[in-house]
C-alpha positions in Angstrom: 14.4 7.3 1.3 11.1 9.0 2.3 10.3 9.5 -1.2 11.1 6.2 -2.5 8.8 4.7 0.5 6.0 7.1 -0.4 6.0 5.5 -4.2 6.1 2.2 -2.9 3.0 2.9 -0.8 0.9 4.8 -3.4 1.9 1.9 -6.0 0.8 -0.6 -3.3 -2.5 1.2 -2.6 -3.4 1.7 -6.5 -2.7 -2.0 -6.9 -4.8 -2.8 -3.9 -7.9 -0.9 -5.2 -7.5 -2.3 -8.8 -7.6 -5.8 -7.0 -10.5 -5.1 -5.0 -12.4 -3.7 -8.3 -11.5 -7.2 -10.1 -12.9 -9.1 -7.2 -9.9 -9.9 -4.9 -11.4 -8.2 -1.7 -9.0 -10.0 0.7 -5.7 -9.3 -1.7 -7.0 -5.6 -2.0 -7.3 -5.0 1.5 -4.2 -6.7 2.1 -2.3 -4.5 0.1 -3.7 -1.2 1.3 -2.9 -2.4 4.6 0.8 -2.9 3.5 0.7 0.2 1.7 -0.4 2.4 4.7 2.3 0.6 6.9 5.5 1.2 4.5 4.4 4.7 3.9 5.9 7.4 5.5 2.9 9.2 6.2 1.8 6.1 8.2 3.7 3.5 10.6 6.8 2.8 8.6 8.2 -0.6 9.0 11.6 0.6 8.2 12.3 3.3 11.0 
């Protein structure tokens, strides 16, 4: 389960960075924050 959460977190952070580059700063920051919350290295909302 930790591996799946880590993969989801990485995907969210990558999409957040891409969104910021494209000009959607608010959505990009939101995706990065959600990715950090979901990831097992951060504060996981599933545990």
